[in-house]
NUBA-394217 format. One record per residue (C-alpha): residue number from 1; x, y, z. Coordinates in pm, 1 decimal. Layout:
# NUBA-394217
NODE / seq / X / Y / Z
NODE / NUM / X / Y / Z
...
END
This chain:
# NUBA-394217
NODE / seq / X / Y / Z
NODE / 1 / 6797.9 / 6600.2 / 11081.0
NODE / 2 / 7131.0 / 6529.5 / 11214.0
NODE / 3 / 7350.3 / 6803.4 / 11372.2
NODE / 4 / 7677.9 / 6847.3 / 11116.5
NODE / 5 / 7918.8 / 6831.4 / 11369.7
NODE / 6 / 8282.7 / 6651.9 / 11419.8
NODE / 7 / 8313.7 / 6598.2 / 11769.1
NODE / 8 / 8637.6 / 6786.4 / 11924.4
NODE / 9 / 8901.4 / 6593.6 / 12036.6
NODE / 10 / 9255.3 / 6718.7 / 12057.0
NODE / 11 / 9428.5 / 6681.0 / 11736.1
NODE / 12 / 9328.7 / 6695.6 / 11336.7
NODE / 13 / 9522.1 / 6435.4 / 11098.5
NODE / 14 / 9743.4 / 6611.3 / 10894.6
NODE / 15 / 9723.2 / 6445.5 / 10548.2
NODE / 16 / 9356.5 / 6504.5 / 10526.1
NODE / 17 / 9257.0 / 6716.5 / 10175.8
NODE / 18 / 8949.0 / 6864.5 / 10109.7
NODE / 19 / 8598.8 / 6701.9 / 10143.6
NODE / 20 / 8254.7 / 6776.6 / 10243.2
NODE / 21 / 8017.9 / 6577.4 / 10496.0
NODE / 22 / 7692.7 / 6479.7 / 10585.8
NODE / 23 / 7534.2 / 6293.8 / 10862.5
NODE / 24 / 7294.6 / 6136.2 / 10668.6
NODE / 25 / 7138.3 / 5860.7 / 10929.5
NODE / 26 / 7194.2 / 5775.5 / 11292.2
NODE / 27 / 7515.1 / 5657.3 / 11254.1
NODE / 28 / 7639.2 / 5710.4 / 10900.2
NODE / 29 / 7802.5 / 6006.0 / 10705.8
NODE / 30 / 7831.8 / 6066.0 / 10355.5
NODE / 31 / 8171.4 / 6211.6 / 10200.8
NODE / 32 / 8221.2 / 6414.2 / 9940.0
NODE / 33 / 8467.9 / 6615.5 / 9694.7
NODE / 34 / 8490.1 / 6865.5 / 9378.8
NODE / 35 / 8401.2 / 6618.2 / 9144.1
NODE / 36 / 8141.5 / 6419.1 / 9287.8
NODE / 37 / 8302.9 / 6145.8 / 9411.2
NODE / 38 / 8144.6 / 6038.1 / 9735.1
NODE / 39 / 8204.1 / 5763.4 / 10013.8
NODE / 40 / 7948.3 / 5659.0 / 10295.2
NODE / 41 / 8115.4 / 5566.0 / 10653.6
NODE / 42 / 7981.9 / 5459.9 / 10982.4
NODE / 43 / 8025.4 / 5755.5 / 11241.9
NODE / 44 / 8309.8 / 5556.1 / 11393.5
NODE / 45 / 8480.5 / 5529.7 / 11102.6
NODE / 46 / 8444.6 / 5890.6 / 11045.9
NODE / 47 / 8565.9 / 5997.8 / 11347.2
NODE / 48 / 8916.5 / 5808.5 / 11318.8
NODE / 49 / 8969.7 / 6006.3 / 10988.6
NODE / 50 / 8919.4 / 6297.3 / 11129.0
NODE / 51 / 9158.0 / 6230.1 / 11446.7
NODE / 52 / 9409.9 / 6009.3 / 11324.6
NODE / 53 / 9260.0 / 5704.2 / 11514.8
NODE / 54 / 9300.5 / 5274.0 / 11324.0
NODE / 55 / 9159.0 / 5320.9 / 11004.5
NODE / 56 / 8912.0 / 5050.3 / 10865.5
NODE / 57 / 8988.1 / 4764.3 / 10559.7
NODE / 58 / 9230.2 / 4865.3 / 10324.1
NODE / 59 / 8947.3 / 4977.7 / 10048.8
NODE / 60 / 8802.4 / 5256.5 / 10225.1
NODE / 61 / 9151.1 / 5393.1 / 10246.1
NODE / 62 / 9181.5 / 5330.8 / 9943.5
NODE / 63 / 8926.8 / 5511.4 / 9778.8
NODE / 64 / 8981.4 / 5828.0 / 10022.0
NODE / 65 / 9275.3 / 5802.1 / 9896.5
NODE / 66 / 9178.0 / 5824.6 / 9531.4
NODE / 67 / 8927.4 / 6077.9 / 9602.2
NODE / 68 / 9177.7 / 6343.3 / 9779.2
NODE / 69 / 9057.6 / 6286.7 / 10086.6
NODE / 70 / 9349.5 / 6107.4 / 10181.7
NODE / 71 / 9701.6 / 6272.9 / 10063.1
NODE / 72 / 9891.2 / 6080.6 / 9916.1
NODE / 73 / 10103.0 / 6071.4 / 9583.5
NODE / 74 / 9858.6 / 5860.7 / 9424.3
NODE / 75 / 9601.5 / 6112.9 / 9383.7
NODE / 76 / 9590.4 / 6179.9 / 8995.6
NODE / 77 / 9594.5 / 6567.9 / 8952.7
NODE / 78 / 9554.2 / 6591.4 / 8552.0
NODE / 79 / 9314.4 / 6308.5 / 8505.3
NODE / 80 / 9073.6 / 6425.4 / 8720.6
NODE / 81 / 9118.2 / 6821.8 / 8621.3
NODE / 82 / 9028.1 / 6660.4 / 8290.8
NODE / 83 / 8713.9 / 6458.7 / 8477.1
NODE / 84 / 8633.3 / 6778.0 / 8601.1
NODE / 85 / 8617.8 / 6964.2 / 8301.3
NODE / 86 / 8439.6 / 6711.7 / 8126.1
NODE / 87 / 8137.7 / 6676.5 / 8400.4
NODE / 88 / 8078.2 / 7046.5 / 8307.0
NODE / 89 / 8126.6 / 7106.0 / 7989.6
NODE / 90 / 7780.1 / 7195.1 / 7897.3
NODE / 91 / 7909.0 / 7547.9 / 8052.2
NODE / 92 / 8060.1 / 7617.3 / 7700.4
NODE / 93 / 7797.3 / 7448.7 / 7464.9
NODE / 94 / 7592.8 / 7790.9 / 7523.8
NODE / 95 / 7226.4 / 7818.2 / 7567.3
NODE / 96 / 7105.8 / 7466.5 / 7442.8
NODE / 97 / 6735.6 / 7503.2 / 7585.9
NODE / 98 / 6502.6 / 7699.1 / 7372.0
NODE / 99 / 6110.7 / 7704.6 / 7491.7
NODE / 100 / 5850.8 / 7889.5 / 7319.1
NODE / 101 / 5505.3 / 7917.3 / 7414.4
NODE / 102 / 5323.7 / 7913.4 / 7070.9
NODE / 103 / 5024.0 / 8036.1 / 7265.4
NODE / 104 / 4826.3 / 8076.8 / 7645.5
NODE / 105 / 4518.9 / 7954.7 / 7504.8
NODE / 106 / 4469.0 / 7564.5 / 7661.0
NODE / 107 / 4169.9 / 7357.4 / 7699.6
NODE / 108 / 4163.7 / 7236.4 / 7989.6
NODE / 109 / 4209.5 / 7472.4 / 8354.2
NODE / 110 / 4430.4 / 7229.4 / 8616.3
NODE / 111 / 4369.4 / 7354.6 / 8962.2
NODE / 112 / 4772.8 / 7423.4 / 9013.8
NODE / 113 / 4884.3 / 7601.4 / 8687.0
NODE / 114 / 5198.5 / 7759.4 / 8701.2
NODE / 115 / 5172.4 / 7892.4 / 8339.7
NODE / 116 / 4883.4 / 8105.6 / 8378.3
NODE / 117 / 4662.0 / 7977.6 / 8057.6
NODE / 118 / 4420.8 / 8132.6 / 7890.5
NODE / 119 / 4063.5 / 8031.2 / 7773.3
NODE / 120 / 4057.0 / 7897.0 / 7444.6
NODE / 121 / 3881.5 / 8098.5 / 7242.2
NODE / 122 / 4106.6 / 8384.5 / 7373.0
NODE / 123 / 4343.0 / 8338.4 / 6999.4
NODE / 124 / 4495.9 / 8708.9 / 7072.0
NODE / 125 / 4746.7 / 8503.7 / 7303.4
NODE / 126 / 4876.0 / 8339.2 / 7017.5
NODE / 127 / 5198.7 / 8313.3 / 6853.8
NODE / 128 / 5158.7 / 8454.5 / 6459.1
NODE / 129 / 5460.2 / 8335.5 / 6175.8
NODE / 130 / 5630.3 / 8618.3 / 6166.2
NODE / 131 / 5714.9 / 8662.3 / 6502.6
NODE / 132 / 5758.5 / 8202.4 / 6488.3
NODE / 133 / 6019.8 / 8285.4 / 6246.1
NODE / 134 / 6217.5 / 8564.4 / 6422.0
NODE / 135 / 6180.6 / 8309.3 / 6702.2
NODE / 136 / 6392.7 / 8054.3 / 6507.8
NODE / 137 / 6611.8 / 8296.1 / 6362.9
NODE / 138 / 6688.6 / 8394.6 / 6714.3
NODE / 139 / 6769.8 / 8031.6 / 6849.4
NODE / 140 / 6996.1 / 7986.2 / 6569.9
NODE / 141 / 7218.5 / 8260.0 / 6661.4
NODE / 142 / 7264.3 / 8119.0 / 6927.5
NODE / 143 / 7639.7 / 7926.5 / 6964.9
NODE / 144 / 7733.4 / 7598.5 / 6997.2
NODE / 145 / 7620.3 / 7282.8 / 6745.2
NODE / 146 / 7316.7 / 7213.3 / 6852.7
NODE / 147 / 6936.6 / 7314.9 / 6959.5
NODE / 148 / 6673.8 / 7172.7 / 7164.6
NODE / 149 / 6314.4 / 7329.5 / 7157.1
NODE / 150 / 6055.7 / 7279.4 / 7326.5
NODE / 151 / 5730.2 / 7353.1 / 7317.3
NODE / 152 / 5460.8 / 7444.3 / 7583.5
NODE / 153 / 5183.9 / 7690.7 / 7702.1
NODE / 154 / 4896.8 / 7634.8 / 7760.6
NODE / 155 / 4833.9 / 7377.5 / 7544.9
NODE / 156 / 5078.0 / 7380.2 / 7246.8
NODE / 157 / 4861.3 / 7176.0 / 6991.5
NODE / 158 / 4572.2 / 7437.7 / 7100.8
NODE / 159 / 4779.3 / 7675.4 / 6768.0
NODE / 160 / 4906.7 / 7351.5 / 6596.6
NODE / 161 / 4970.0 / 7552.9 / 6244.2
NODE / 162 / 5260.3 / 7700.9 / 6497.0
NODE / 163 / 5399.4 / 7370.8 / 6592.2
NODE / 164 / 5412.3 / 7262.0 / 6222.2
NODE / 165 / 5585.2 / 7582.0 / 6109.3
NODE / 166 / 5874.8 / 7632.8 / 6370.9
NODE / 167 / 5959.3 / 7241.1 / 6326.4
NODE / 168 / 5972.9 / 7290.1 / 5942.7
NODE / 169 / 6186.2 / 7610.4 / 5915.2
NODE / 170 / 6427.6 / 7518.2 / 6186.1
NODE / 171 / 6484.7 / 7236.4 / 6030.4
NODE / 172 / 6540.7 / 7348.7 / 5691.6
NODE / 173 / 6729.3 / 7599.7 / 5876.2
NODE / 174 / 6956.0 / 7329.8 / 6100.1
NODE / 175 / 7086.7 / 7222.1 / 5669.1
NODE / 176 / 7185.9 / 7592.1 / 5612.2
NODE / 177 / 7337.2 / 7680.2 / 5946.0
NODE / 178 / 7490.5 / 7324.0 / 6015.0
NODE / 179 / 7294.7 / 7257.6 / 6336.2
NODE / 180 / 7141.5 / 7005.1 / 6475.5
NODE / 181 / 6796.4 / 7048.6 / 6595.8
NODE / 182 / 6537.1 / 6836.5 / 6884.8
NODE / 183 / 6222.9 / 6923.6 / 6966.3
NODE / 184 / 6030.8 / 6844.5 / 7242.3
NODE / 185 / 5635.2 / 6854.5 / 7333.6
NODE / 186 / 5465.7 / 6902.9 / 7629.9
NODE / 187 / 5148.3 / 6869.5 / 7616.6
NODE / 188 / 4792.9 / 6723.2 / 7801.1
NODE / 189 / 4720.7 / 6530.2 / 7500.1
NODE / 190 / 4348.2 / 6558.2 / 7516.8
NODE / 191 / 4278.0 / 6717.6 / 7194.2
NODE / 192 / 4571.9 / 6499.6 / 6940.4
NODE / 193 / 4478.2 / 6396.1 / 6632.4
NODE / 194 / 4619.0 / 6098.9 / 6418.4
NODE / 195 / 4803.3 / 6362.0 / 6182.2
NODE / 196 / 4919.0 / 6553.0 / 6433.8
NODE / 197 / 5089.3 / 6237.8 / 6609.4
NODE / 198 / 5234.9 / 6099.4 / 6306.1
NODE / 199 / 5410.7 / 6478.7 / 6212.8
NODE / 200 / 5562.4 / 6441.2 / 6577.1
NODE / 201 / 5693.0 / 6050.1 / 6503.2
NODE / 202 / 5861.9 / 6198.8 / 6191.3
NODE / 203 / 6006.0 / 6478.3 / 6321.3
NODE / 204 / 6095.3 / 6231.9 / 6654.1
NODE / 205 / 5959.1 / 6499.3 / 6891.2
NODE / 206 / 6005.1 / 6389.3 / 7269.7
NODE / 207 / 5642.7 / 6393.3 / 7414.3
NODE / 208 / 5598.8 / 6508.3 / 7796.3
NODE / 209 / 5270.9 / 6521.5 / 7984.2
NODE / 210 / 5121.1 / 6494.4 / 8322.1
NODE / 211 / 4906.1 / 6264.3 / 8474.7
NODE / 212 / 4875.7 / 6280.7 / 8871.1
NODE / 213 / 4781.2 / 5926.5 / 8924.4
NODE / 214 / 4473.4 / 5715.1 / 8896.9
NODE / 215 / 4175.5 / 5854.9 / 8774.0
NODE / 216 / 3995.8 / 6004.9 / 9014.8
NODE / 217 / 4299.7 / 6169.1 / 9120.5
NODE / 218 / 4367.1 / 6315.1 / 8814.4
NODE / 219 / 4041.5 / 6443.1 / 8725.0
NODE / 220 / 4018.3 / 6644.5 / 9079.3
NODE / 221 / 4257.5 / 6944.3 / 8981.9
NODE / 222 / 4264.3 / 6897.8 / 8607.6
NODE / 223 / 3899.6 / 6857.5 / 8538.4
NODE / 224 / 3655.4 / 6595.9 / 8470.2
NODE / 225 / 3689.0 / 6321.5 / 8167.6
NODE / 226 / 4044.4 / 6455.1 / 8131.3
NODE / 227 / 4197.2 / 6087.7 / 8259.9
NODE / 228 / 4010.4 / 5905.9 / 8015.7
NODE / 229 / 4127.8 / 6127.2 / 7715.4
NODE / 230 / 4510.3 / 6218.8 / 7824.5
NODE / 231 / 4543.3 / 5821.1 / 7897.1
NODE / 232 / 4421.2 / 5689.9 / 7556.8
NODE / 233 / 4592.7 / 5944.0 / 7369.6
NODE / 234 / 4934.2 / 5911.6 / 7599.5
NODE / 235 / 4908.0 / 5520.8 / 7558.8
NODE / 236 / 4872.4 / 5557.7 / 7108.7
NODE / 237 / 5168.2 / 5784.6 / 7131.2
NODE / 238 / 5406.0 / 5505.3 / 7354.5
NODE / 239 / 5229.0 / 5247.3 / 7104.9
NODE / 240 / 5384.8 / 5430.9 / 6799.2
NODE / 241 / 5686.0 / 5584.4 / 6879.0
NODE / 242 / 5760.5 / 5221.0 / 6981.3
NODE / 243 / 5674.1 / 5060.5 / 6655.2
NODE / 244 / 5850.7 / 5371.1 / 6500.0
NODE / 245 / 6135.5 / 5296.7 / 6659.0
NODE / 246 / 6194.3 / 5625.2 / 6797.2
NODE / 247 / 6417.8 / 5669.9 / 7094.8
NODE / 248 / 6245.4 / 5901.5 / 7255.2
NODE / 249 / 5973.0 / 5801.3 / 7466.1
NODE / 250 / 5646.4 / 6005.8 / 7570.1
NODE / 251 / 5691.5 / 6044.5 / 7944.6
NODE / 252 / 5510.5 / 6204.5 / 8252.1
NODE / 253 / 5562.4 / 6368.9 / 8545.4
NODE / 254 / 5341.6 / 6431.4 / 8842.2
NODE / 255 / 5262.9 / 6749.5 / 9029.3
NODE / 256 / 5147.8 / 6661.9 / 9393.1
NODE / 257 / 4920.9 / 6839.0 / 9571.5
NODE / 258 / 4777.3 / 6719.1 / 9915.5
NODE / 259 / 4541.9 / 6505.5 / 9753.1
NODE / 260 / 4827.7 / 6257.8 / 9604.9
NODE / 261 / 4992.3 / 6227.5 / 9962.0
NODE / 262 / 4807.8 / 5910.3 / 10019.5
NODE / 263 / 4841.0 / 5743.8 / 9700.8
NODE / 264 / 5239.1 / 5685.5 / 9668.3
NODE / 265 / 5201.8 / 5374.8 / 9547.2
NODE / 266 / 4874.3 / 5374.8 / 9339.3
NODE / 267 / 5054.9 / 5703.9 / 9170.5
NODE / 268 / 5338.3 / 5470.6 / 9073.6
NODE / 269 / 5159.0 / 5164.9 / 8998.1
NODE / 270 / 4924.7 / 5414.3 / 8768.6
NODE / 271 / 5233.6 / 5497.6 / 8559.0
NODE / 272 / 5364.8 / 5111.6 / 8528.6
NODE / 273 / 5016.0 / 5077.0 / 8409.4
NODE / 274 / 5017.4 / 5321.5 / 8176.9
NODE / 275 / 5358.1 / 5100.0 / 8011.6
NODE / 276 / 5617.0 / 5448.5 / 8104.1
NODE / 277 / 5965.4 / 5385.5 / 8205.6
NODE / 278 / 5999.6 / 5679.7 / 8466.3
NODE / 279 / 5778.5 / 5921.9 / 8716.2
NODE / 280 / 5922.6 / 6269.9 / 8815.3
NODE / 281 / 5728.3 / 6311.9 / 9113.5
NODE / 282 / 5733.9 / 6695.5 / 9201.1
NODE / 283 / 5580.5 / 6940.4 / 9487.2
NODE / 284 / 5321.8 / 7245.3 / 9321.8
NODE / 285 / 5525.7 / 7509.6 / 9168.8
NODE / 286 / 5467.6 / 7872.5 / 9281.9
NODE / 287 / 5448.0 / 8027.0 / 8972.7
NODE / 288 / 5117.1 / 8142.4 / 8791.7
NODE / 289 / 4794.2 / 8047.8 / 8894.4
NODE / 290 / 4944.4 / 7827.9 / 9184.2
NODE / 291 / 5055.7 / 8089.7 / 9345.7
NODE / 292 / 4738.5 / 8271.7 / 9473.3
NODE / 293 / 4634.7 / 7892.2 / 9551.5
NODE / 294 / 4934.9 / 7770.8 / 9764.7
NODE / 295 / 4755.5 / 7809.4 / 10103.8
NODE / 296 / 4499.0 / 7503.9 / 9912.0
NODE / 297 / 4772.9 / 7269.6 / 9807.4
NODE / 298 / 4999.9 / 7395.3 / 10133.6
NODE / 299 / 5196.3 / 7091.1 / 10285.3
NODE / 300 / 5553.6 / 7029.7 / 10437.4
NODE / 301 / 5868.7 / 6928.3 / 10291.3
NODE / 302 / 5832.0 / 6642.6 / 10554.9
NODE / 303 / 5531.3 / 6541.1 / 10427.4
NODE / 304 / 5627.7 / 6545.9 / 10081.3
NODE / 305 / 5984.6 / 6316.5 / 10163.7
NODE / 306 / 5742.6 / 6088.0 / 10356.8
NODE / 307 / 5519.4 / 6039.2 / 10041.9
NODE / 308 / 5854.5 / 6038.0 / 9787.3
NODE / 309 / 5975.1 / 5762.0 / 10001.4
NODE / 310 / 5697.0 / 5547.4 / 10008.2
NODE / 311 / 5695.3 / 5615.2 / 9619.5
NODE / 312 / 6066.2 / 5513.0 / 9582.9
NODE / 313 / 6010.3 / 5201.0 / 9802.3
NODE / 314 / 5715.5 / 5115.3 / 9586.4
NODE / 315 / 5966.4 / 5162.4 / 9239.7
NODE / 316 / 6299.7 / 4935.5 / 9394.4
NODE / 317 / 6030.7 / 4723.3 / 9472.1
NODE / 318 / 5930.2 / 4659.8 / 9101.4
NODE / 319 / 6243.0 / 4683.3 / 8993.8
NODE / 320 / 6357.7 / 4352.4 / 9228.7
NODE / 321 / 6051.1 / 4202.7 / 9058.9
NODE / 322 / 6185.7 / 4279.6 / 8729.3
NODE / 323 / 6025.3 / 4584.5 / 8600.9
NODE / 324 / 6260.2 / 4888.8 / 8515.4
NODE / 325 / 6151.1 / 5198.9 / 8655.8
NODE / 326 / 6259.6 / 5521.8 / 8799.5
NODE / 327 / 6201.0 / 5826.0 / 8924.0
NODE / 328 / 6357.2 / 6134.7 / 8712.4
NODE / 329 / 6496.7 / 6332.8 / 9036.6
NODE / 330 / 6640.4 / 6047.9 / 9186.5
NODE / 331 / 6756.8 / 5924.8 / 8812.6
NODE / 332 / 6963.9 / 6280.7 / 8788.4
NODE / 333 / 7116.1 / 6258.7 / 9080.6
NODE / 334 / 7255.8 / 5915.6 / 9047.4
NODE / 335 / 7355.8 / 6024.0 / 8713.2
NODE / 336 / 7619.0 / 6297.7 / 8892.7
NODE / 337 / 7750.2 / 6045.8 / 9163.8
NODE / 338 / 7788.2 / 5745.2 / 8940.7
NODE / 339 / 7931.1 / 5879.4 / 8658.4
NODE / 340 / 8132.3 / 6119.8 / 8499.3
NODE / 341 / 7838.6 / 6231.3 / 8279.4
NODE / 342 / 7811.4 / 6607.7 / 8183.2
NODE / 343 / 7435.3 / 6668.8 / 8298.4
NODE / 344 / 7265.8 / 6925.6 / 8162.5
NODE / 345 / 6903.7 / 6922.7 / 8343.9
NODE / 346 / 6837.7 / 7272.3 / 8466.7
NODE / 347 / 6712.9 / 7193.8 / 8793.5
NODE / 348 / 7059.5 / 7045.7 / 8881.3
NODE / 349 / 7323.7 / 7231.1 / 8721.2
NODE / 350 / 7591.2 / 7488.2 / 8880.5
NODE / 351 / 7506.6 / 7759.1 / 8747.4
NODE / 352 / 7146.8 / 7732.8 / 8689.8
NODE / 353 / 7055.7 / 7732.2 / 8313.8
NODE / 354 / 6895.6 / 8096.1 / 8250.1
NODE / 355 / 7011.9 / 8274.1 / 8009.8
NODE / 356 / 7342.6 / 8006.1 / 7921.8
NODE / 357 / 7154.1 / 7691.8 / 7926.4
NODE / 358 / 6779.9 / 7779.2 / 7856.3
NODE / 359 / 6559.1 / 8096.2 / 7735.5
NODE / 360 / 6177.7 / 8135.5 / 7704.8
NODE / 361 / 6010.5 / 8294.4 / 7412.5
NODE / 362 / 5663.7 / 8388.6 / 7476.5
NODE / 363 / 5393.5 / 8431.2 / 7249.5
NODE / 364 / 5427.2 / 8809.5 / 7185.0
NODE / 365 / 5825.4 / 8775.5 / 7144.8
NODE / 366 / 5873.0 / 8880.8 / 7425.3
NODE / 367 / 6241.0 / 8678.1 / 7583.1
NODE / 368 / 6289.8 / 8592.1 / 7944.1
NODE / 369 / 6555.4 / 8416.4 / 8110.6
NODE / 370 / 6408.2 / 8068.1 / 8155.6
NODE / 371 / 6010.2 / 7952.2 / 8186.2
NODE / 372 / 6005.4 / 8049.2 / 8551.3
NODE / 373 / 6100.8 / 8389.7 / 8421.2
NODE / 374 / 5805.8 / 8383.1 / 8166.4
NODE / 375 / 5575.6 / 8277.3 / 8459.9
NODE / 376 / 5652.6 / 8560.3 / 8716.0
NODE / 377 / 5574.0 / 8803.2 / 8430.5
NODE / 378 / 5231.8 / 8696.6 / 8371.5
NODE / 379 / 5256.5 / 8755.2 / 8744.6
NODE / 380 / 5319.7 / 9156.7 / 8688.2
NODE / 381 / 5672.9 / 9150.0 / 8716.6
NODE / 382 / 5887.4 / 9185.5 / 8376.4
NODE / 383 / 6245.1 / 9157.8 / 8588.9
NODE / 384 / 6332.7 / 8832.3 / 8407.5
NODE / 385 / 6280.4 / 9010.0 / 7985.0
NODE / 386 / 6604.6 / 9013.9 / 7801.3
NODE / 387 / 6437.7 / 9197.3 / 7478.0
NODE / 388 / 6243.3 / 9052.0 / 7257.1
NODE / 389 / 6306.8 / 8901.6 / 6895.0
NODE / 390 / 6157.2 / 9142.4 / 6721.1
NODE / 391 / 6354.6 / 9433.1 / 6799.5
NODE / 392 / 6700.5 / 9245.0 / 6959.9
NODE / 393 / 6923.0 / 9031.8 / 6860.4
NODE / 394 / 7030.5 / 8654.4 / 7058.2
NODE / 395 / 7384.1 / 8832.1 / 7154.0
NODE / 396 / 7158.2 / 9177.7 / 7292.0
NODE / 397 / 6955.2 / 8985.2 / 7468.4
NODE / 398 / 7237.0 / 8735.8 / 7636.1
NODE / 399 / 7489.4 / 9099.7 / 7687.0
NODE / 400 / 7239.0 / 9137.6 / 8028.6
NODE / 401 / 7277.4 / 9268.8 / 8378.9
NODE / 402 / 6969.1 / 9036.7 / 8437.6
NODE / 403 / 7183.5 / 8744.3 / 8304.7
NODE / 404 / 7486.8 / 8840.1 / 8516.3
NODE / 405 / 7273.0 / 8856.3 / 8807.2
NODE / 406 / 7113.6 / 8503.3 / 8716.4
NODE / 407 / 7474.1 / 8275.2 / 8678.8
NODE / 408 / 7571.2 / 8508.1 / 9014.0
NODE / 409 / 7301.9 / 8394.3 / 9232.4
NODE / 410 / 7318.2 / 8019.0 / 9097.2
NODE / 411 / 7660.0 / 7933.4 / 9132.7
NODE / 412 / 7699.9 / 7728.8 / 9427.4
NODE / 413 / 8049.3 / 7835.6 / 9492.8
NODE / 414 / 7963.2 / 8167.3 / 9604.4
NODE / 415 / 7667.2 / 8041.0 / 9836.1
NODE / 416 / 7784.8 / 7988.0 / 10132.1
NODE / 417 / 7529.0 / 7714.8 / 10256.1
NODE / 418 / 7571.2 / 7523.8 / 9942.9
NODE / 419 / 7945.6 / 7541.3 / 9893.3
NODE / 420 / 7998.8 / 7381.2 / 10229.5
NODE / 421 / 7740.7 / 7064.1 / 10159.9
NODE / 422 / 7830.1 / 6710.3 / 10123.8
NODE / 423 / 7534.0 / 6721.4 / 9798.3
NODE / 424 / 7729.7 / 7050.6 / 9629.3
NODE / 425 / 7835.1 / 6825.1 / 9353.4
NODE / 426 / 7483.6 / 6698.7 / 9257.1
NODE / 427 / 7247.9 / 6992.2 / 9348.6
NODE / 428 / 7154.3 / 7311.3 / 9212.4
NODE / 429 / 6974.9 / 7659.5 / 9265.4
NODE / 430 / 6691.3 / 7795.1 / 9121.3
NODE / 431 / 6709.5 / 8203.5 / 9188.2
NODE / 432 / 6359.4 / 8263.3 / 9009.2
NODE / 433 / 6212.0 / 8054.1 / 9319.4
NODE / 434 / 6421.9 / 8210.7 / 9627.7
NODE / 435 / 6248.2 / 8539.1 / 9434.7
NODE / 436 / 5888.3 / 8364.7 / 9432.5
NODE / 437 / 5958.5 / 8249.2 / 9784.0
NODE / 438 / 6148.7 / 8509.8 / 9920.1
NODE / 439 / 6214.7 / 8763.5 / 9752.6
NODE / 440 / 6537.3 / 8778.0 / 9674.3
NODE / 441 / 6736.0 / 8611.1 / 9382.5
NODE / 442 / 6986.0 / 8490.0 / 9684.3
NODE / 443 / 6771.1 / 8232.5 / 9892.5
NODE / 444 / 6852.8 / 8097.4 / 10202.4
NODE / 445 / 6914.5 / 7761.6 / 10093.1
NODE / 446 / 6969.2 / 7655.7 / 10415.9
NODE / 447 / 6620.9 / 7713.5 / 10556.8
NODE / 448 / 6484.3 / 7680.4 / 10185.1
NODE / 449 / 6239.4 / 7417.8 / 10089.1
NODE / 450 / 6348.2 / 7327.5 / 9771.2
NODE / 451 / 6712.9 / 7271.9 / 9944.5
NODE / 452 / 6527.4 / 7071.5 / 10178.5
NODE / 453 / 6383.7 / 6865.3 / 9969.3
NODE / 454 / 6687.1 / 6830.0 / 9791.0
NODE / 455 / 6844.6 / 6721.6 / 10051.3
NODE / 456 / 6577.9 / 6493.7 / 10174.1
NODE / 457 / 6594.6 / 6276.2 / 9859.4
NODE / 458 / 7011.4 / 6261.8 / 9814.9
NODE / 459 / 6939.5 / 6115.4 / 10232.7
NODE / 460 / 6686.8 / 5827.6 / 10076.0
NODE / 461 / 6879.8 / 5763.7 / 9791.4
NODE / 462 / 7161.1 / 5662.8 / 10015.4
NODE / 463 / 6981.4 / 5535.7 / 10257.4
NODE / 464 / 6845.6 / 5285.4 / 10044.9
NODE / 465 / 7218.9 / 5197.4 / 9899.9
NODE / 466 / 7288.0 / 4997.5 / 10231.5
NODE / 467 / 7125.2 / 4690.9 / 10017.6
NODE / 468 / 7325.7 / 4570.7 / 9782.3
NODE / 469 / 7086.7 / 4474.2 / 9538.2
NODE / 470 / 6934.1 / 4829.6 / 9552.2
NODE / 471 / 7276.1 / 4898.6 / 9442.3
NODE / 472 / 7290.9 / 4726.8 / 9114.4
NODE / 473 / 6937.1 / 4891.7 / 9071.2
NODE / 474 / 7124.9 / 5238.8 / 9056.5
NODE / 475 / 7432.7 / 5075.2 / 8836.3
NODE / 476 / 7107.1 / 4963.3 / 8612.0
NODE / 477 / 6969.3 / 5272.1 / 8558.4
NODE / 478 / 7242.8 / 5440.0 / 8488.7
NODE / 479 / 7401.9 / 5225.3 / 8250.3
NODE / 480 / 7216.0 / 5379.4 / 7964.5
NODE / 481 / 7312.2 / 5749.6 / 8016.2
NODE / 482 / 7044.0 / 5892.0 / 7834.5
NODE / 483 / 6872.7 / 6241.6 / 7937.5
NODE / 484 / 6547.5 / 6340.3 / 7745.7
END
């Protein structure tokens, strides 16, 4: 960790515009502006910039000028206002992501489950058809030209008739309402049938699953024999989607436990062997049943970042060898760093998506700010409930002090440590995470583990970019600009 101070000098140059900075290595700084433009500078050059010393080559001066860090007449104010508006246009699209929990039942018993899944026989935790209809009706009351419906659980396939009903009903309703609808399904894939797969393909439903690495690692926390079933069905899904030319291929993410830390290379190689094109490396979430077992999974952010960097090095190595493969968190950060694409991923948007970007519908019709808000309800806290589809309209649920509180507590401009951070243009906070860990929506971000991990990943991205070949790899990753 490096102290972020500017060495004292007799004078500060007068033509400096606003910028944020961070020392991400012993001799390198990153400087950013509100648009997310960035430049990396050696310590000596940075000190000269601040204190009016001799500046380096013209390309650096030109970049600093285009970023508005050096104030010149050439700074294109109207053009940059347009860019800023475009990068944040998701704020005007309404609630896009609608998470539906059609059942809490699950056919696995993962030790780190954050969803508080219930046993397979507990059918009282299934959504019924009338509730499902009212959920879809509420979804189509949201503003904006399109909606994304995501099925979670429990295990969604355990209550397959409701998945099928919602997709068919939403497709019919989209024609009447003139609103585009997209679907995705988060499943362990253990029990998917050929008929179910064909229905998902026909409706272009995105599929996401969890793979915790090689068989021994995966089965350790998800149950003996689950690896073989999940990977066999995942391969079938990938092959079928490719045959049908479905744009969004099935993907997977990793939940890194203490047992994962020794196998970063093996985990990445397992994903490649399965025909996947990316991995999302993430820590255990402090929600649901996982909250009761955090001591069992405890490891430091430094340990995670060491694991992450080794996995990232393997990913870069694979790309240099000709295998295109990405890490999801890095990909999203790079998309915000290197393009003007309006990245609407809930983990790294400002303010967070709770209410205004996503909502979660529980099996009983209760509606929450987000899936984490629903998870908190399963932990006995109903603080983040917005209403129920049987009793409230979508507008009534959005006109809610809880939604306003979530916006206020995740607007980075109002959070001192975040507003001053060089990585502010790329990052986002989760008030629910803060609430679960610190007991307050307004987390102490500068000392927050999630904050330290995000900064650490961005530091790794910057350090690797010293290699021109790695910078070319980054560019190749974001050329297709596709968020799934």
